[in-house]
C-alpha positions in Angstrom: -6.0 8.0 -15.7 -4.6 11.6 -15.4 -2.4 12.5 -12.4 -5.0 15.1 -11.2 -7.7 12.4 -11.1 -5.3 10.1 -9.1 -4.6 13.0 -6.7 -8.3 13.6 -6.2 -8.9 9.9 -5.4 -6.2 9.7 -2.9 -7.2 13.0 -1.3 -10.8 12.0 -1.1 -10.2 8.5 0.4 -7.7 9.7 2.9 -9.7 12.7 3.8 -12.8 10.5 4.6 -10.7 8.2 6.8 -9.0 11.1 8.7 -12.4 12.8 9.4 -13.9 9.5 10.6 -11.1 9.0 13.0 -11.0 12.5 14.3 -14.7 12.8 15.0 -15.3 9.3 16.2 -12.3 8.9 18.5 -13.6 10.5 21.6 -17.2 9.3 21.8 -16.5 5.8 20.5 -13.5 5.2 22.9 -15.4 6.7 25.8 -18.4 4.5 25.1 -16.0 1.5 25.2 -14.8 2.5 28.7 -11.8 4.7 28.0 -11.7 7.8 30.1 -11.6 11.2 28.5 -8.4 11.8 30.3 -6.8 8.9 28.5 -8.3 10.0 25.2 -6.9 13.5 25.6 -3.5 12.1 26.5 -3.7 9.9 23.4 -4.2 13.0 21.2 -1.3 14.7 23.0 0.9 11.7 22.3 -0.2 11.6 18.6 0.6 15.3 18.0 3.9 15.1 20.0 5.1 12.2 17.9 4.0 13.8 14.7 6.0 17.0 15.6 9.1 15.1 16.8 9.1 12.6 13.8 8.5 15.3 11.2 12.1 16.0 10.5 13.5 12.4 10.4 10.6 11.0 8.3 10.9 14.1 6.0 14.5 13.3 5.4 13.6 9.6 4.9 11.1 10.7 2.2 13.6 13.0 0.5 16.2 10.1 0.2 14.1 7.0 -0.3 11.2 8.5 -2.1 7.9 10.2 -1.3 5.9 7.3 -2.7 7.5 4.8 -0.3 7.0 7.2 2.6 3.2 7.7 1.8 2.7 3.9 1.5 4.5 3.2 4.8 2.5 6.0 6.5 -0.8 4.7 5.3 0.0 1.1 6.5 1.0 2.4 9.9 -2.2 4.4 10.2 -4.1 1.3 9.2 -2.3 -0.7 11.9 -3.0 2.0 14.5 -6.7 2.0 13.8 -6.8 -1.8 13.9 -5.3 -1.5 17.4 -8.0 1.0 18.4 -10.7 -1.0 16.8 -9.8 -4.5 17.9 -7.3 -4.2 20.7 -7.7 -3.9 24.5 -9.1 -0.7 25.9 -6.4 -0.6 28.5 -4.6 2.7 28.7 -1.3 1.6 27.2 -3.0 -0.1 24.3 -5.0 3.0 23.5 -1.9 5.2 23.8 0.0 2.8 21.5 -2.7 3.2 18.9 -2.5 6.9 19.0 1.3 6.9 18.9 1.5 4.7 15.8 -1.1 6.9 14.1 1.0 10.0 14.8 4.1 8.2 13.5 2.3 7.1 10.4 1.0 10.6 9.8 4.6 12.0 10.0 5.5 9.7 7.0 2.6 11.0 5.0 2.8 14.6 5.9 4.4 16.6 3.2 5.6 13.5 1.3 2.2 12.7 -0.2 1.4 16.3 -1.2 4.8 16.5 -2.9 4.2 13.2 -4.7 0.8 14.1 -6.0 1.8 17.7 -6.9 5.0 16.5 -8.6 3.2 13.9 -10.7 0.6 16.4 -11.9 3.3 19.0 -12.7 5.4 16.4 -14.5 2.5 15.2 -16.6 1.3 18.7 -17.7 4.7 20.2 -18.1 4.7 23.9 -19.0 0.9 24.0 -19.2 0.6 23.0 -15.5 -1.7 25.4 -13.6 -1.0 25.1 -9.9 -4.0 27.3 -9.0 -6.4 25.0 -10.8 -4.7 21.9 -9.3 -5.0 23.1 -5.7 -8.6 24.3 -6.3 -9.6 20.9 -7.6 -7.9 19.1 -4.7 -9.4 21.4 -2.1 -12.9 20.7 -3.5 -12.5 17.0 -3.2 -11.1 17.3 0.3 -14.0 19.4 1.5 -16.5 17.0 -0.1 -14.9 14.0 1.7 -15.0 15.9 5.0 -18.7 16.6 4.5 -19.5 13.0 3.6 -17.6 11.7 6.6 -19.3 14.1 8.9 -22.7 12.9 7.8 -21.8 9.2 8.0 -19.7 9.2 11.2 -22.7 9.2 13.5 -24.2 6.2 11.7 -20.9 4.3 11.7 -20.3 5.0 15.4 -23.7 4.0 16.6 -23.9 0.9 14.3 -20.4 -0.4 14.6 -18.9 1.2 17.7 -15.1 0.7 17.5 -15.7 -0.9 14.2 -15.7 2.7 12.8 -12.0 2.7 13.3 -11.7 -0.4 11.1 -13.7 1.4 8.5 -11.3 4.3 8.5 -8.4 1.9 8.5 -9.7 0.2 5.4 -9.9 3.5 3.6 -6.3 4.3 4.6 -5.2 0.9 3.4 -7.1 1.3 0.1 -5.3 4.7 -0.4 -1.9 3.1 0.3 -2.6 0.3 -2.2 -3.7 2.8 -4.8 -0.5 4.8 -4.3 1.5 1.6 -4.6 0.0 0.5 -7.9 -1.2 3.7 -9.6 1.6 6.2 -8.8 5.2 6.2 -9.7 8.2 7.4 -7.7 9.4 10.8 -8.8 13.0 10.5 -7.8 15.3 7.8 -9.3 16.2 4.8 -7.2 19.7 4.7 -5.7 21.8 2.1 -4.1 20.7 1.2 -0.6 24.0 1.5 1.2 24.7 5.0 -0.3 21.2 6.2 0.7 21.6 4.8 4.2 24.8 6.8 4.7 23.2 9.9 3.3 20.2 9.4 5.5 22.3 9.2 8.6 24.3 12.2 7.5 21.2 14.3 6.8 19.8 13.4 10.3 23.0 14.5 11.9 23.0 17.7 10.0 19.4 18.4 11.1 20.1 17.7 14.7 23.2 20.0 14.6 21.0 22.7 13.1 18.5 22.3 15.8 21.2 22.5 18.5 22.6 25.6 16.9 19.2 27.2 16.8 18.6 26.5 20.5 22.0 27.9 21.4 21.3 31.1 19.4 17.9 31.4 20.9 19.3 31.1 24.4 22.0 33.6 23.7 19.5 36.2 22.4 17.3 35.6 25.4 19.9 36.2 28.0 21.7 39.0 26.2 20.1 42.4 26.6 20.9 45.9 25.4 23.9 47.3 27.2 23.1 50.0 29.7 24.8 53.4 29.2 
């Protein structure tokens, strides 16, 4: 199977799962007795963790491999949807489900795109056409969103919170496909050396953030000198 076809499968399966979760979350959880306030807070937690974890999980993917990162992220997203689908509807359980989903998404974000793009480019070599690649991927993504939008009402009404389990099954299937059908792009390295590099890269990133904040603060409080 060609790399482009693999990328389309992963994109379509994960796009379907993401759309089911996004559309079904509010009505399904509210029907189960969760307040809209808690649901809104859950989405806030999700996107906050996604933003905060973006740098460390990105460094993790750079060092340990985008394939591993995508698999870990898919498993975490499956776990989060299992919590939302089967767990208690108490506030803290719901927030935990959203938090794990956000953390899992941070592992997938960027890493999966790089993995799929890199595999297709590596396979085609100099004949690789990036415009055609992105066009084909986008078509599959849009198609998966349309199918999910059509089916989400049926899944929500028929299965209630079971709709989350359906989405989780698709995330898990995509993670399994990535594990068995795709190869890591970067070569494996010794664990201890990568662990040291991981810590060093994290420290470098935090130092850069602190420096950026300091420069921003200096530019805010320093104005043009009055003549």
